[in-house]
DRENKE-687209 format. One record per residue (C-alpha): residue number from 1; z, y, x. Coordinates in nm, 4 decimals, padded with zeros to 6 digits. Each point is the difference from the previous one (the first is absolute). Layout:
BEGIN
+-----+----------+----------+----------+
!   n !        Z !        Y !        X !
+-----+----------+----------+----------+
! NUM !        Z !        Y !        X !
...
+-----+----------+----------+----------+
//
This chain:
BEGIN
+-----+----------+----------+----------+
!   n !        Z !        Y !        X !
+-----+----------+----------+----------+
!   1 !  01.5455 !  02.5790 !  00.6319 !
!   2 ! -00.2301 ! -00.3332 ! -00.0683 !
!   3 !  00.0120 ! -00.1475 ! -00.3210 !
!   4 !  00.2175 ! -00.3214 ! -00.0491 !
!   5 ! -00.1973 ! -00.3419 !  00.0728 !
!   6 !  00.1775 ! -00.3160 ! -00.1647 !
!   7 ! -00.0675 ! -00.2852 !  00.2083 !
!   8 ! -00.0046 ! -00.3358 ! -00.2030 !
!   9 !  00.0487 ! -00.3423 !  00.1736 !
!  10 ! -00.0574 ! -00.2846 ! -00.2122 !
!  11 !  00.1200 ! -00.3445 !  00.1966 !
!  12 ! -00.0304 ! -00.3315 ! -00.0533 !
!  13 !  00.0782 ! -00.2724 !  00.2766 !
!  14 ! -00.1227 !  00.2633 !  00.2929 !
!  15 !  00.3351 ! -00.0211 !  00.1951 !
!  16 ! -00.1954 ! -00.1091 !  00.3270 !
!  17 ! -00.2127 !  00.3417 ! -00.0223 !
!  18 !  00.2977 !  00.2489 ! -00.1807 !
!  19 !  00.1593 !  00.1391 !  00.2527 !
!  20 ! -00.3320 !  00.1428 !  00.1676 !
!  21 ! -00.1349 !  00.0954 ! -00.3440 !
!  22 !  00.3309 !  00.2167 ! -00.0424 !
!  23 !  00.0153 !  00.1470 !  00.3499 !
!  24 ! -00.3807 !  00.1027 ! -00.0429 !
!  25 !  00.1520 !  00.1626 ! -00.3149 !
!  26 !  00.3076 !  00.1460 !  00.1496 !
!  27 ! -00.1675 !  00.1954 !  00.2980 !
!  28 ! -00.2386 !  00.2244 ! -00.1984 !
!  29 ! -00.0673 !  00.3145 !  00.1686 !
!  30 ! -00.0236 !  00.0991 ! -00.3884 !
!  31 !  00.3527 !  00.0316 ! -00.1061 !
!  32 !  00.0337 !  00.0378 ! -00.3593 !
!  33 ! -00.0075 ! -00.2921 ! -00.1689 !
!  34 !  00.2182 ! -00.2436 ! -00.1622 !
!  35 ! -00.0252 ! -00.3916 !  00.0053 !
!  36 !  00.0556 ! -00.2440 ! -00.2890 !
!  37 !  00.0547 ! -00.3376 !  00.1322 !
!  38 ! -00.1247 ! -00.2907 ! -00.2346 !
!  39 !  00.0653 ! -00.3536 !  00.0204 !
!  40 ! -00.1706 ! -00.2424 ! -00.2595 !
!  41 !  00.2417 ! -00.2575 !  00.0509 !
!  42 ! -00.0341 ! -00.1089 !  00.3633 !
!  43 !  00.0653 ! -00.3702 !  00.1404 !
!  44 !  00.0347 !  00.1027 !  00.3295 !
!  45 !  00.2366 !  00.2252 !  00.1674 !
!  46 ! -00.1733 !  00.3276 ! -00.1125 !
!  47 !  00.3428 !  00.1208 ! -00.1890 !
!  48 !  00.1823 !  00.0100 !  00.3006 !
!  49 ! -00.2446 !  00.2104 !  00.1637 !
!  50 ! -00.0819 !  00.2420 ! -00.2720 !
!  51 !  00.3916 !  00.0493 ! -00.0530 !
!  52 !  00.0269 !  00.0820 !  00.3448 !
!  53 ! -00.2699 !  00.2302 ! -00.0301 !
!  54 !  00.1083 !  00.1348 ! -00.3314 !
!  55 !  00.2521 !  00.2238 !  00.1614 !
!  56 ! -00.2324 !  00.2139 !  00.1788 !
!  57 !  00.0157 !  00.3612 ! -00.1349 !
!  58 ! -00.3577 ! -00.0358 ! -00.1098 !
!  59 !  00.0581 ! -00.2734 ! -00.2548 !
!  60 !  00.0401 !  00.0994 ! -00.3570 !
!  61 ! -00.0199 ! -00.3314 ! -00.1524 !
!  62 !  00.0540 ! -00.3429 !  00.0606 !
!  63 ! -00.0626 ! -00.2400 ! -00.2632 !
!  64 !  00.0007 ! -00.4070 ! -00.0151 !
!  65 ! -00.1744 ! -00.1842 ! -00.2546 !
!  66 !  00.2242 ! -00.3037 ! -00.1666 !
!  67 ! -00.3296 ! -00.1896 ! -00.1015 !
!  68 ! -00.3358 !  00.0216 !  00.1807 !
!  69 ! -00.2465 !  00.2334 ! -00.2128 !
!  70 ! -00.2963 ! -00.1737 !  00.1516 !
!  71 ! -00.2145 !  00.2838 ! -00.0037 !
!  72 !  00.0159 !  00.3288 !  00.2850 !
!  73 ! -00.0959 !  00.2202 ! -00.2845 !
!  74 !  00.2888 ! -00.0537 ! -00.1823 !
!  75 !  00.1903 !  00.1235 !  00.3357 !
!  76 ! -00.2328 !  00.2859 !  00.0611 !
!  77 !  00.0735 !  00.1429 ! -00.3444 !
!  78 !  00.3914 ! -00.0334 !  00.0252 !
!  79 ! -00.0362 !  00.2007 !  00.3040 !
!  80 ! -00.2095 !  00.2837 ! -00.1338 !
!  81 !  00.2464 !  00.0008 ! -00.2485 !
!  82 !  00.2753 !  00.0487 !  00.2086 !
!  83 ! -00.2178 !  00.2212 !  00.2462 !
!  84 !  00.1169 !  00.4011 !  00.0104 !
!  85 ! -00.3025 !  00.0798 !  00.2023 !
!  86 ! -00.3208 !  00.1904 ! -00.0509 !
!  87 ! -00.1790 ! -00.2553 !  00.1991 !
!  88 !  00.0294 ! -00.3944 !  00.0098 !
!  89 ! -00.0517 ! -00.2165 !  00.3080 !
!  90 ! -00.0130 ! -00.3579 ! -00.0829 !
!  91 !  00.1126 ! -00.1309 !  00.3363 !
!  92 ! -00.0776 ! -00.4084 ! -00.0087 !
!  93 !  00.2957 ! -00.1781 !  00.1607 !
!  94 ! -00.2126 ! -00.1975 !  00.2621 !
!  95 ! -00.1860 !  00.3219 !  00.1495 !
!  96 !  00.1078 !  00.2585 !  00.2294 !
!  97 ! -00.1766 !  00.3252 !  00.0831 !
!  98 !  00.0037 !  00.2844 !  00.2688 !
!  99 !  00.2833 !  00.2863 ! -00.0088 !
! 100 ! -00.2491 !  00.2405 ! -00.1109 !
! 101 ! -00.1276 ! -00.1706 ! -00.2889 !
! 102 !  00.1599 !  00.2066 ! -00.2855 !
! 103 ! -00.0885 !  00.3067 !  00.1738 !
! 104 ! -00.3335 ! -00.0666 !  00.0453 !
! 105 ! -00.0997 ! -00.1532 ! -00.3315 !
! 106 !  00.2048 !  00.2595 ! -00.2108 !
! 107 ! -00.1770 !  00.2989 !  00.1405 !
! 108 ! -00.3132 ! -00.0234 ! -00.2364 !
! 109 !  00.2607 ! -00.0181 ! -00.3195 !
! 110 !  00.1370 !  00.3171 !  00.1510 !
! 111 ! -00.2545 !  00.2002 !  00.0418 !
! 112 ! -00.1937 ! -00.1009 ! -00.3105 !
! 113 !  00.1737 ! -00.0951 ! -00.3433 !
! 114 ! -00.3435 ! -00.1584 ! -00.1216 !
! 115 !  00.0448 ! -00.3049 !  00.2340 !
! 116 !  00.2037 ! -00.2647 ! -00.1938 !
! 117 ! -00.0682 ! -00.2744 !  00.2779 !
! 118 !  00.0081 !  00.0450 !  00.4102 !
! 119 !  00.0205 ! -00.2924 !  00.2033 !
! 120 ! -00.1325 ! -00.0864 !  00.3666 !
! 121 ! -00.1962 ! -00.2714 !  00.1702 !
! 122 !  00.2590 ! -00.3087 !  00.1121 !
! 123 ! -00.0147 ! -00.2685 !  00.2878 !
! 124 !  00.0152 ! -00.3681 ! -00.0788 !
! 125 !  00.2924 ! -00.1460 !  00.1690 !
! 126 !  00.1607 ! -00.3721 !  00.0320 !
! 127 !  00.3535 ! -00.1397 ! -00.0207 !
! 128 !  00.0819 !  00.1196 !  00.3814 !
! 129 ! -00.1269 !  00.3816 ! -00.0943 !
! 130 ! -00.2928 ! -00.0501 !  00.2108 !
! 131 ! -00.3328 !  00.1709 ! -00.1401 !
! 132 ! -00.2539 ! -00.2381 ! -00.0303 !
! 133 ! -00.2764 !  00.2280 ! -00.2006 !
! 134 ! -00.0176 !  00.3308 ! -00.2132 !
! 135 ! -00.1015 !  00.0431 ! -00.3725 !
! 136 ! -00.2703 !  00.1993 !  00.0820 !
! 137 ! -00.2268 ! -00.3285 !  00.0361 !
! 138 !  00.0699 ! -00.0250 ! -00.3645 !
! 139 ! -00.1675 !  00.2994 ! -00.1225 !
! 140 ! -00.3284 ! -00.0275 !  00.2237 !
! 141 ! -00.2057 ! -00.1626 ! -00.1972 !
! 142 ! -00.0073 !  00.2807 ! -00.2139 !
! 143 !  00.0253 !  00.2859 !  00.2030 !
! 144 !  00.0275 ! -00.0342 !  00.3984 !
! 145 !  00.0402 !  00.3653 !  00.0478 !
! 146 !  00.2345 !  00.1185 ! -00.2950 !
! 147 !  00.3176 ! -00.1295 !  00.1305 !
! 148 ! -00.0461 !  00.1104 !  00.3639 !
! 149 !  00.1574 !  00.3690 ! -00.1296 !
! 150 !  00.2271 !  00.1590 ! -00.2085 !
! 151 ! -00.1396 !  00.1181 ! -00.3620 !
! 152 !  00.1318 !  00.1089 ! -00.3261 !
! 153 ! -00.2620 ! -00.1276 ! -00.3198 !
! 154 ! -00.0344 !  00.0398 ! -00.3431 !
! 155 !  00.2379 ! -00.2863 ! -00.1165 !
! 156 ! -00.3214 ! -00.0860 ! -00.2418 !
! 157 ! -00.2519 !  00.0024 !  00.2616 !
! 158 !  00.2166 ! -00.2282 !  00.2182 !
! 159 !  00.0348 ! -00.2733 ! -00.3071 !
! 160 ! -00.3712 !  00.0180 ! -00.0108 !
! 161 ! -00.0851 !  00.0231 !  00.3618 !
! 162 !  00.2703 ! -00.2760 !  00.1222 !
! 163 !  00.2726 ! -00.1172 ! -00.2479 !
! 164 ! -00.1956 ! -00.1656 ! -00.2618 !
! 165 ! -00.1553 ! -00.1816 !  00.2966 !
! 166 !  00.3616 ! -00.1590 !  00.1317 !
! 167 !  00.3161 !  00.1134 !  00.0492 !
! 168 ! -00.0825 !  00.2095 !  00.3169 !
! 169 !  00.3835 !  00.1310 !  00.0101 !
! 170 !  00.1522 ! -00.2389 !  00.2876 !
! 171 !  00.3602 ! -00.0181 ! -00.1613 !
! 172 !  00.2449 !  00.1567 ! -00.1814 !
! 173 !  00.2286 !  00.0816 !  00.3026 !
! 174 ! -00.3384 !  00.2328 !  00.1273 !
! 175 !  00.0304 !  00.1859 ! -00.3222 !
! 176 !  00.1803 !  00.3514 ! -00.1277 !
! 177 !  00.0033 !  00.0511 ! -00.3743 !
! 178 !  00.0500 !  00.3244 ! -00.1710 !
! 179 !  00.2966 ! -00.1462 ! -00.2797 !
! 180 ! -00.1285 !  00.1381 ! -00.3091 !
! 181 ! -00.3342 ! -00.1694 !  00.0571 !
! 182 !  00.1734 ! -00.3346 !  00.0673 !
! 183 !  00.0278 ! -00.2150 ! -00.2911 !
! 184 !  00.0749 ! -00.4010 ! -00.0059 !
! 185 ! -00.1485 ! -00.0862 ! -00.3835 !
! 186 !  00.1748 ! -00.3058 ! -00.2014 !
! 187 ! -00.3586 ! -00.1322 !  00.0609 !
! 188 ! -00.0078 ! -00.0421 !  00.3441 !
! 189 !  00.3499 ! -00.1539 ! -00.0087 !
! 190 ! -00.0911 ! -00.2496 ! -00.2773 !
! 191 ! -00.3333 ! -00.0899 !  00.1201 !
! 192 !  00.0796 ! -00.2915 !  00.2311 !
! 193 ! -00.3575 !  00.0130 !  00.2095 !
! 194 !  00.0800 !  00.3894 !  00.0659 !
! 195 !  00.3343 ! -00.1147 !  00.1962 !
! 196 ! -00.2671 ! -00.0497 !  00.2793 !
! 197 ! -00.2189 !  00.2768 ! -00.0071 !
! 198 !  00.2027 !  00.3082 ! -00.2173 !
! 199 !  00.0013 !  00.2154 !  00.2778 !
! 200 ! -00.3595 !  00.0353 ! -00.0222 !
! 201 !  00.0556 !  00.1085 ! -00.3679 !
! 202 !  00.2659 !  00.2363 !  00.1071 !
! 203 ! -00.2257 !  00.2136 !  00.2286 !
! 204 ! -00.2587 ! -00.0237 ! -00.2364 !
! 205 !  00.1998 !  00.1750 ! -00.2828 !
! 206 !  00.1823 !  00.2301 !  00.2554 !
! 207 ! -00.2915 !  00.1677 !  00.1527 !
! 208 ! -00.2298 !  00.0140 ! -00.3223 !
! 209 ! -00.1059 !  00.3539 ! -00.0732 !
! 210 !  00.2006 !  00.1260 !  00.2826 !
! 211 ! -00.0462 ! -00.0088 !  00.4137 !
! 212 !  00.0821 ! -00.3159 !  00.2673 !
! 213 !  00.0523 !  00.1371 !  00.3653 !
! 214 ! -00.0327 ! -00.2716 !  00.2745 !
! 215 !  00.1334 !  00.0129 !  00.3596 !
! 216 ! -00.2039 ! -00.1866 !  00.2605 !
! 217 !  00.2568 ! -00.0617 !  00.2303 !
! 218 !  00.1394 ! -00.3403 !  00.0085 !
! 219 !  00.3947 !  00.0957 ! -00.0806 !
! 220 !  00.0659 ! -00.2746 ! -00.2142 !
! 221 !  00.0347 ! -00.3749 !  00.1017 !
! 222 ! -00.0634 ! -00.2559 ! -00.2584 !
! 223 !  00.1360 ! -00.2934 !  00.0870 !
! 224 ! -00.2361 ! -00.3432 ! -00.0396 !
! 225 !  00.2337 ! -00.3156 ! -00.0466 !
! 226 !  00.0462 ! -00.3640 ! -00.1551 !
! 227 !  00.2080 !  00.2049 ! -00.2856 !
! 228 ! -00.1803 !  00.2669 ! -00.0436 !
! 229 ! -00.1505 !  00.0857 ! -00.3397 !
! 230 ! -00.3557 ! -00.0745 !  00.1053 !
! 231 !  00.0784 ! -00.3256 !  00.1843 !
! 232 !  00.1765 ! -00.1171 ! -00.2821 !
! 233 ! -00.2599 !  00.0552 ! -00.2508 !
! 234 ! -00.2919 ! -00.1394 !  00.2576 !
! 235 !  00.2375 ! -00.3032 !  00.0115 !
! 236 !  00.1278 ! -00.0794 ! -00.3897 !
! 237 ! -00.3200 !  00.1114 ! -00.1572 !
! 238 ! -00.3554 ! -00.1389 !  00.0285 !
! 239 ! -00.2933 !  00.2352 !  00.0361 !
! 240 ! -00.1138 ! -00.0135 ! -00.3599 !
! 241 !  00.3365 !  00.1006 ! -00.1074 !
! 242 ! -00.0041 !  00.3006 !  00.2158 !
! 243 ! -00.3331 !  00.0673 ! -00.1230 !
! 244 !  00.1864 !  00.0329 ! -00.3665 !
! 245 !  00.2540 !  00.2099 !  00.1401 !
! 246 ! -00.2691 !  00.2418 !  00.0664 !
! 247 ! -00.1396 ! -00.0069 ! -00.2845 !
! 248 !  00.2920 !  00.0667 ! -00.2032 !
! 249 !  00.1136 !  00.2577 !  00.2202 !
! 250 ! -00.3594 !  00.1311 ! -00.0376 !
! 251 !  00.0456 ! -00.0040 ! -00.4166 !
! 252 !  00.2959 !  00.2135 !  00.0443 !
! 253 ! -00.1592 !  00.2500 !  00.1619 !
! 254 ! -00.3211 ! -00.0352 ! -00.2603 !
! 255 !  00.2582 !  00.0745 ! -00.2642 !
! 256 !  00.1912 !  00.2787 !  00.1831 !
! 257 ! -00.3450 !  00.1987 !  00.0498 !
! 258 ! -00.1018 ! -00.0237 ! -00.3430 !
! 259 !  00.3356 !  00.2147 ! -00.0881 !
! 260 ! -00.1124 !  00.2479 !  00.2682 !
! 261 ! -00.2811 !  00.2755 !  00.0137 !
! 262 ! -00.1857 !  00.0663 !  00.3290 !
! 263 ! -00.3255 !  00.0986 !  00.1345 !
! 264 ! -00.0751 ! -00.2995 !  00.1799 !
! 265 !  00.1718 ! -00.2618 ! -00.2450 !
! 266 ! -00.3418 ! -00.1780 ! -00.0877 !
! 267 ! -00.0621 ! -00.0511 !  00.3866 !
! 268 !  00.3421 ! -00.1341 !  00.0555 !
! 269 ! -00.0367 ! -00.2178 ! -00.3195 !
! 270 ! -00.3861 ! -00.1124 !  00.1242 !
! 271 !  00.1794 ! -00.1042 !  00.3178 !
! 272 !  00.3104 ! -00.1794 ! -00.1216 !
! 273 ! -00.2489 ! -00.2243 ! -00.2329 !
! 274 ! -00.2500 ! -00.0800 !  00.2826 !
! 275 !  00.2918 ! -00.1180 !  00.2085 !
! 276 !  00.1600 ! -00.1900 ! -00.2900 !
! 277 ! -00.3424 ! -00.1842 ! -00.0026 !
! 278 ! -00.0255 ! -00.0547 !  00.3175 !
! 279 !  00.3578 ! -00.1727 !  00.0107 !
! 280 ! -00.0919 ! -00.2312 ! -00.2931 !
! 281 ! -00.3119 ! -00.1028 !  00.1843 !
! 282 !  00.2231 ! -00.0991 !  00.3160 !
! 283 !  00.2311 ! -00.1897 ! -00.2555 !
! 284 ! -00.3099 ! -00.1826 ! -00.1470 !
! 285 ! -00.1238 ! -00.0909 !  00.3629 !
! 286 !  00.3800 ! -00.1236 !  00.0873 !
! 287 !  00.0121 ! -00.2264 ! -00.3417 !
! 288 ! -00.3429 ! -00.1563 !  00.0988 !
! 289 !  00.1361 ! -00.1298 !  00.3626 !
! 290 !  00.2954 ! -00.0978 ! -00.2139 !
! 291 ! -00.2307 ! -00.2100 ! -00.1938 !
! 292 !  00.1066 !  00.1972 ! -00.3057 !
! 293 ! -00.3522 !  00.0709 ! -00.1237 !
! 294 !  00.0184 !  00.0755 ! -00.3592 !
! 295 !  00.2901 !  00.2522 !  00.0613 !
! 296 ! -00.2524 !  00.1743 !  00.2534 !
! 297 ! -00.2627 !  00.0045 ! -00.2387 !
! 298 !  00.1902 !  00.1711 ! -00.2817 !
! 299 !  00.0972 !  00.2532 !  00.2467 !
! 300 ! -00.3797 !  00.0596 !  00.1232 !
! 301 ! -00.1315 !  00.0276 ! -00.3831 !
! 302 !  00.2200 !  00.3062 ! -00.0159 !
! 303 ! -00.1229 !  00.1599 !  00.3291 !
! 304 ! -00.3523 ! -00.1356 ! -00.0156 !
! 305 ! -00.1432 !  00.3673 ! -00.0392 !
! 306 !  00.1376 !  00.0779 !  00.3568 !
! 307 ! -00.1532 ! -00.2456 !  00.2372 !
! 308 ! -00.3475 ! -00.0115 ! -00.1863 !
! 309 ! -00.0886 !  00.3673 !  00.0721 !
! 310 !  00.0698 ! -00.0275 !  00.3997 !
! 311 ! -00.1871 ! -00.2060 !  00.2243 !
! 312 !  00.3377 ! -00.0879 !  00.2084 !
! 313 !  00.1797 ! -00.1341 ! -00.3278 !
! 314 ! -00.3387 ! -00.2293 ! -00.0640 !
! 315 !  00.0408 ! -00.1463 !  00.3288 !
! 316 !  00.3498 ! -00.0788 ! -00.0338 !
! 317 ! -00.0984 ! -00.1258 ! -00.3345 !
! 318 ! -00.2122 ! -00.2531 !  00.1354 !
! 319 !  00.2711 ! -00.1423 !  00.2021 !
! 320 !  00.1793 ! -00.0386 ! -00.3413 !
! 321 ! -00.2569 ! -00.1985 ! -00.1522 !
! 322 ! -00.0249 ! -00.2670 !  00.3107 !
! 323 !  00.3529 ! -00.0983 ! -00.1100 !
! 324 ! -00.1446 ! -00.2222 ! -00.3440 !
+-----+----------+----------+----------+
//
């Protein structure tokens, strides 16, 4: 018999999408799974929907918070603590998937115990369940060929080539974790900035010194709408603040790298430092545009060596001088 998979559904105010999500879970061709329903004090009619589905034979827990936690990773951690499965699927409450999702994405984990994270390509869908794009376009600037086919890759190499550059894994709904390699640290929960990008750190920690698997078929549907995390962050945070979030995340990764020994550690650290400098540079440009020149100058002084060594940066620096 195939191993038990624990499906954790953390919900907050996604009543409009819950039935679609739950039906896509219960209709999986892979049949050995449990479902853990979690609600973070929703103010819509999510509770009624979850209570109805809690009677399904696959549901092992249905938990309603009395106070909103304010952090989805607190919910993840709660679900993982309740989970009895060998593998974990965080099925985000506003997404949905094909019936063969679990069967397809679990195969690499079953065949190779060194694989600690397996994920698939994702469609981008709207509030009407219509496909409006594919997340492959998000990785094309890094590699136009790699993500057109299934692969298994050394986790450290995947970090160096892709994950250190940006979060190339579309969203948690596309991922199956090996439970023993999945950890939600207190730092992740207690660092406010990471509530927007903590999954990036989790993927990083799950695959370091291990292997990762990718399924090129788009059997996950990642919903983009006005209440999605990405949309809310884009609306509520200025671009400079988003850069600060990215920088804080990279600092967490840098500290984590120092605790681990891996062959390509130096390359990953250098790439992380390079991107961090570029982010600071972009923040400085934003500050100049917002007439905060002296704050921009302080940032540029810290990264001056970056744009005096390469012509493109010298050219961009001349544009900054024109602000004076």
